[in-house]
N, C-alpha and C positions, 0 to 999 in steps of 0.2 A: 326601677320597674315603672312602666307606663302608668299614669294615674288611672287609666281606664281599667286596669286589672286589679284595683284595690278592693273590689267587691268580695265579700266573704263567700267562698264556695266550699261545699263539703267535698271530702275525698271521693265519695260515691255519688256521682251526679244522677245516675239513672240505672234501673235494673236492680237485681238480675232479672232477665227475661228468658223463658224457654223459647227457643226458636225451632229450627228443624229437628224433628224427632223421628228416628227410624228404628228398625228392630235391633240394629247393632251400633248405633251412635246417636248422641244428643248434642245439640249446639246450644250454648248459653251466651247471652249478650249482656254486656256491662259497659257503662261509661264512667270514667274517672277524671279527676282534675289533675292527677299526677301520673307519671310513668310508674307502673307497678308490675311486679311479677305475680301472675295469676295462675290458679289451678282450680280444679273442681273434683269433688268426690261424691260418688253415688252410694246410696244405702237401700236395703230392703226395709221399708218403714215398719213392718210388724216386729222385726227383731233388731233393727238398727245394725244389721250385719253389713259391713263394708263390701263393696264390689271391686275394691282395688285389685284383687288378684286376677280379674279378667278384663280390666280396663286400662287404657292409657290416655293421657291428657296432653293436649297441645293448644297453643294460643296464637291468634293472629291479632295484630294491633295496627291501627292507623291513628295518626295525630292530625286533628283538624284545627287546632288552635294552641296557644301557649298553655292553656289549662283545659284542654279537651282531648281525651284519649278514648277511642272507641275500640272495644275488644270483642272478639268471638272466641269462645272457649269450647273446644271439641273434646268430648269424652267418648271413646270408641273401644270396641272389642276387636280382637283379631279374627277368630274363627267361631266365636260363640255369640249367641243372641242374648240380649238383655232380657230379664224376666218379663214375661207378658202377662196381662190381666192381673197385675199385682201392684199395689201402691209402692212407689219408689220415692225417695226424697234425696235432697242434694245439699251440699255446702259449696259455696264459692270461697276459694282460699286466697289469701294474700300472704306470701312468705310462709305457706303451710298452715296458716291459722285462719279459721272461718271468720267471715265478716261479722257474724253475730257474736262470736267469741271475743273478738277484738273491740266490740262495742261500736262498730261503724254503722251497724243497722240494728234496729230492734226486731225482735221476733214478730211483733204485730205488723211491722212494715211489709214483710214478704211471706209470712207463713199464714195458712188458714187457721181459724180458731180450732184449738185442740191439737195442733201440730207444733213440734219444736223446730221444724225446718220446712222450707217450701217443698211441695210434693207434686207428683205427676204420675200418669199411668201410660203404659204402652199397650193398647188394646189389640187383640187379634182382629177386631173390627171396630171402626169408629162409629158407634151407634148414636152418639150424641155430639153435636157440633154447634157451637155458638157462631152467629154471624151478624154483621151490621155494617152500616156506612154512614157518612155524612155527620160529622161531629164538630159543630161550631161552638166554641166556648160561650158566646153570648146568644146562642140560638134557641134558648128555652122559651116556654110560654107560661103564662100564669095558670096556676091550678088551685088557687084558693089558699095555698100554704106557702106562698112565695113563688119561686120558679121551679119548673119541673126538674126532677133529678136527671143526672146524666145516665142514660141507659147502659153505657159501657161500665160505669161504676156498679150498676145493678147486676151486671154479669158476675161480679165478685160474690154477691149474695147467692146467686144461682149455684155457683161453684161451692160455696161454703155449706149450703143446705144438703148437697149430695156428695160431700167430700169423700166419705167412706163407702158410699153405695156405687160400686163400679158399673152397675147397670144404668144408673142415671147420671153419673158424673160426666160433664162435658170433657172431651179429650182434645179438642182443637178449637181455635178461635180464628174466624176468617174475617179479615178487614177487606171489605168490598170496594173501597175507594173513598177519597175525601176524609182520610183519617185526621188531617189538619186542614184548616182554611188559611191559605197564604195571602189571599187578596182581601177577603172580608174579615178584617181584624178589628176588634174594639180598640178605640184609642187608649183606654185605660190599660188594656192588656199590653199593647205595644210599648207603652212607657215603662212597664215593668220588665218586658223582655229586653229592652235596650240595655238596661244595666247588666242583666245576665250576659247578653251577647258581648258586651265590652269586656267583661271578666273572662269569658271563655276564649275569645280570640286574642286579646292582649295588644291590639294595634288598630288604628283607624282603618275602616274598610272602605275602599274606593270602588266606584263603578264608572264605566265609560259614560261620558256626557253628563254625569251627575256629580262626580267628586265624592266627598266624604258623606256617606249615607247618614251618619249621625247628625249631620248639620241640617237636614231637611226639616222644615218647620212642622209643627203639629197640624195634622189634617191636610198637609200640602201634597201628599203623595198621589192623590187622584190626578192632579195636573201633571205630575211627573210621568205617570204611566200612560195617560191619555195622549200626551204629546209625543210619545214614543211608540204608538201603534197598538197598545193593549186596550181591551174593551171592557174590562170589569167595571161595573157601575157602582160598586161599593168598596172603592180602593183607597179611601182617604188615609188608611194606615197599612197599606200593602207591605208585607215582608219583602225586603230587597237583598240584604246582605246575608252571607253564609251564617254569621253569628246569630242573626235574628231567626233564621230557619231552625238552626240547631237549638236555640233557646226555646222555641215553640215546642219542638218535639220533647225536649227534656221536661217541660212543664206539664203538657197535656197527657203524655204517655209515661213519663218517668217519675212523676210525683215531686219534681224539684220545686221547692217553695218559690213563689213569685210574689213580691210585694207590689201592690197596686198603689201608685202615688196618689195623694189627694189632689183635687183641683186647686190651682191650675197646674198643669204639667210644666216642667222646666222649659220645654221647647215650644210652648204655645206662642202664636204670633198675633199680629194686630187684627182687630175685627172691625167691620164696617158698622160701627154703632153699638149701643148697649144691647139692643134686641138680639143681634147676631151672637154677641158674647154670652148672653143669657141662654140662648138656645144651645150653644156649644157646651156650656156648663151642665145643663140638664141632661143632654145626651151622654156626656162623660160620666156623670154620677149614676145615671140609669144603667149604663153598661157595667159600671163598677159593682153595683148591687147584684146584677145578674151573674157577673164573674165570681163573686164571693160564693154563691151557691155551687157553681160549677167546680171551682177550684177545691172546694171542700171534699169533692169526690175523687180527686186525682190520686189520693193515697190508696183508695180501694182499687183503682185501675192498676196501680203499680203492683198491688197484691195479686190481682187477677192475672197479670202477665207473667208473674213469677211462678204461677202454678198451672199454666196451660200452654201448650204449644201454639204459637200464633203464626199466621201466614197472611201477608198483606200485598195488595196491588194498589197502584195509584189510579185516580181518575183525573179531573182537571185541577181541583183546588189545591192539590199539593204543589202546584206551580203558579197558576193563575186561572181565573175564570175564563172559559172559552179557549183554553189551551188546545191548539191545533184544530179548532172547530171548522175552520175553512182554510183554503190555501194561503190567503193573505196573512192570517194569524201565524201559520206555520213559517212563512218567510220572515215575519217580524221577529220571531224568536230564534231563527237560525241564521239570518243574513244581516242582522244588525249587531253592532258591538254590545249595546245595552241588552238586547234580547238574549244574546249568547251568554252574557255574564249572569243575567237573572236565571236562565235555564240551568246553567252550570251550578249555581248556588243551590237552587231548589232540588235538582236531581242528585247532587252530591249528598245533601242532607237526607233525602229520601233513601238513597243507597245505604248510608251509614246507619240510619235509625230503623229502616224497614226492609229494604230490598236485599241487603247483604245476607241476612239470616234466612231468607226464603229458600235459597239453595246456594250455599257458599261456593260450591264447585263451579258455578257459572262465572265466577270472577277470578281469573288466574292471577298469578303473582305480579305480572307486568301491569295489570289494572291497579293493584294496590301500590305498585311502585310509582305509577303516574300520579296517584293521589298524593303520595308522600313527597314527590318531587315538587309538586305545586304548593303544598302546605308548608314545607320546610323553608322555602324562600318566597314569601309573598311578592317580592319585587321581580321575580323571574317571569317576565311576560311570555316567553316561549313555552315554559312549562304550563302556565295557565291556559294559553291558547291551545296547547296539545290536549289538556284535560277537557276543555270546552268542546273541542271537536269530537273527542272520544265519547263523551256523555251524550251529545246531541245525536250521534249516529249509533249509539248502543242499542242492540235489539234483544238482549237477553233478560229484559225485565219480566217476560213471560216465564212460567215455570209450571211444573207439576208437583203438587204437594204430596208428600209420602204418606197420606192417610190411606186407610183401607175401608172403602174403595178410594183410589186416587182421585184427586180433584185438580182439574186442568184450569189454570189461571191464564186468561187472555190479557195481553196488552192491547187494548183497543184505543189507545191514545197516541202512541208514537208509530204504530204500524199501519198507517192510513195511506190512502191515495185519494185524489180529489177529482171531481167530475162535474160536467155541466157548466152552464153560464155562471152559476153562483160558486162554482168550485167547492161543492159540498163534499163531506167526507164519506168515503167507503171505509167502514171501521176496521176491516181486515183486508189488507192488500194481498196480492197473490202469494208473496213469500210467507206472509203470516198464515194464510190458509193452508199452505203446504205443511207448515209446522203443526197446525191444528190437526190435520189428517194424521201426521206422524205421531202426535201425542195421543190421539184416540186409539190408533192401532197399537201403540206401545203400552198403554195403560188400561185399555178397556177391551182389547181383542178377545173375542169369545165370550164376552160378558153381555148380559141383558140390559145393563144400565150404565150410563156414564154421567159424570158430574162435571159441569163447566162453570167457572166464575167469569161473568162478563159484566164489568162495572155498570154499563148502561143496559137496561133490559132489552134483550133481543126481541121479545114479543111484548111490546109495551102496552100501556093503558090506552086502548084504541081511540076513545073520544078525544084525548089530548093529541095523539099523533095524527088523527084525521084532520083536526083543526089546523095543526101545523102544516099539513100537506096542502091545504087550501091556501093558507097565507104564503107558503113557499112559492106557489105558482104566481101569486101577485108580485112577490119580491123579484121573481125571475123576469117578469115583464119590465119592471123598472130598474133592473140591474142593481138591486139593493143587496146588502149583505145579510146572510142568514143568522148572524149573531143577534139580530133584533128579536128573533123568536126562539133562540137557543135550539136551532134546528139541526140536531145531530143524532136522531134516532137511527137505528139500523135500517129501517125500511125507507128512509129518506132517499137513498140511492138504491133503486130496485136491483140494479145489476149486482151490487155488492151483497145485498140481502139474499138474492137468488143463489149467488155463488156459495154463501155460507150454508144455505139450505141444502145445496147439492153435496157439500162437504159432509154434513151430518147424515144425509140419506145414503150416500155411497159408502159410509163407514161400515155398514152392516149391523151397527148397534141398534137395538129396537126401541130403547127408551132413553131419553136425555132429561136430566134435571139441570136447569140453568139458574144460577144464583146471581142476583143483581141488587144494586142499590140506586144511588144517584138522584132519583126523582123526588125524594122527600115524602113519599107516601108508599104504603105497602099494599101489595095485592098478590093473589095467586091465580094463575090461569093454566089451562091444560088444553092441548089440541092434538089432532092426528094429521099427519102430513103424508102425501103420496107422490111418488115420481116414478113413472114407468112401472116396474114390478116391485118397487121398493116402498116400504112403509115404516114410519117410526112415529112414536108419540113423544111429545115434549111437554114438560111441566116447567113453567116459568114462575120462580118465586122471587119477589122483590121485597127486600127488607130495608126500610128506610123510615125515619132517620134516627140515629143514635141521639142526636141533640141538635135538631134544626127543624123547627116547625114551618111548614110551607105557608107563605102569606096568603095564598089563594085556596086555603083548605075548604072553605064553604063551597067554592065553585067546583072543586073536585067531587064533592058529594052529589051535587046536582048533575054533573057530567056522568056520574055513575048510572043514572037512569037510562042513558043512551048506549050503555056498553054492548048489550046484545044486538041492538040495531046496527051499530057500526062495526061489529066484530066479524061480519061476513066478508073476510078478506079473500082476494083472489090474486094469485101470483103465477108466474111462469118461469120455471127454473131451467128450461132447456137452453141449449147453446145454439147459436146461429142466427140468421137474419129473421126467420119467422118468429122465434121466441122474442127477439128484440122488438119486433113490430107489435106483438101481443102485449108486451110490457108497456109500450108507449100507448097503445089503445086502451089499456086498463084504466088509466086516469080519466079518460074522457067518455068511454062507452061502457066497458065491461063492468065497472063498479056499479053503475046504475042498473044494468040488466040483472045483476046478481042481487042487488039490494031489493029490487021489486020482484024477485023470484021469477023473472021472465026467462032466465037461462042459468043452467048449472054446468060449469065446464067439466069435461070428462078427463080423467087422468089416464085413460087407456091410450091416448095419443102419445103419452110420454112427455108432453109439453107443459102440463098444468099440475099445480098442487093446490089444494084448497084447505083452508084452516077452518075446522069446526070447533075452534076454541071458544070457551066461555070464561069470563072472569068469575071465579068461584066465590061464594060467600065466605067471609072469614068467621068461622065458628058460627055462633048464633047471633052475631051482630047483623043488624039490618043493612048497614052500609057495606059496600063491596070494596071500599078502600079504607086503609087504616092510616090516619093522619097524625096520631100522637106518636111521640118518641117511643121506640121499643127496641128490644134486642131479640133477634130470632133464634129459635132452637130448631135445628134440623135433626130429626130422629130417624134413623134407619134401622127398623126392627124387622125381624123375619116375618114375612107375610104382609108387612106394611112398608112398601118401598120408601115412601116419604110421609112423614108426619111433621107438619110445620106448626109450631107453637109461637104465637105472638104475645109477648108480655109487656104490659105497660109498667114503667118503673115503679109506680106506686102500688102495683098489684090490684088496682081497682078492677081492671078488666083482664081476664085471661081467656083467650080464644084458641081453638084448636082446629086444624084442618087434617083430615085423613084422606089420602088419595089412593 
């Protein structure tokens, strides 16, 4: 056995997790260090009566390393529905015996307090949904008692408090993006992940132009990625190999123990003097202390995911900061050997740990065969090249969650097109918009309201976007790249934003709720939009961050003073030359006329829409943005289409929005 595989790994590496949950089937996810025969059994919790008589079980497995097997277990019925609005519980079985019964997992690891097994509910309507984004292990902030708690871990407390109250118990968890940070990784965490990665994969992991990833010195990865075209500014410890990506997922979402080595790490290199070495040691020990608080909550996250159906979409940090932000970055990750290898490792891990369970039917058997062909023989360059091409061109990351009402998840990261001198992104290209139209008509036809997850806010915090727009014009003059200001809001490319508006307005749905994260601060805004004879209202809810405090938080609060002044947006969604001219003139003339109330465009011409949106106060808080870590609760009650509750992990502040 290779010396890299000598690390001790438990049989159950991660899970079980409840993934896709429908009226007649449920999918469970599990990761193991050995090949095993798995099954699952459902019970009615009140009586512990087995549902074996109406269910059948099947399993799909992929092997990602010598000691890493990822499984999806499907429990389904033939022609009957599973009990609705009733507590159900389940066992994951190995050779017919439960994990708890065999002593592989403790009850407290995966069951809520007062339960003997993990539980869930299939509601006739999903009245309570948890959501959040942006979870960086060392992204907490001081709160007087050490570091802030991980808000996703706090979700387990929310679930436990309402476990038997089906009116209040959350039935789904939405990951809105950046569930992991692949680029901005604490050095202390990467050192622990390396040992796990070596044990999982079992052989040295090589990358084009880099060689053995494990041989890269401590803190040297910033230079590695910079010289290969990536733009992340905090990438000293960027994840690169498949094993590192898988280890990250298992630790932060699966609760796998991660030992943080003491300073100095084994791979630390030479420093330019004692001052530089001292600074590196202080940074290492500081992040190690922060990680200790974060990692203490991963057991709660494991318990949360074992008791609630979860649906996840990526943003950029699952791969690297600025992923596909402009055309040059897109080429870097698709046209270079290093870029393709990094993208393949990141997307393969995302698929195995998040994407696969969103909608397993999106991934046919030949997709799984391509993974197996690559993983079974790491030296088969043709198989790896085939998998790289398949993953870089794959478009089925988007999906519709089978909640009631359904929730449409947009892939706003790989379904882009690029425009203008700066080659900035239109976040949904024409093919993607056709899918959005089809998804709306298929899931929300005849309904008054539709729900969409867009990782980046479609209707952002206008003071920030307004400032970005000004700087963008300066960058355009000097032909500089937009990564300097993270310029990828929906409204950056007006043609793309207008096309998305037309897509919503022409659907016939009267109200949209758009759920987003990404920006590291929370806000709620609502507006009415018109085009020709069509009208719809939009509520944008931004929930961020689960564990990543924005460094410019104080600036955000000051910018909030200007939200109503800058919110008077004007756009033109019509097609043709005249609409294009109006969109061009908006930036130089029309904005100022509307700002000073000298002109109000008319929608009667069919060419204009106007946004009367306002950023809404968050409960009784004076500020209009929430900058502390939180997890959002979306409540859909009869007579109250949307009630959004923002909870600080320490429960010091609880605010509520009723729209």
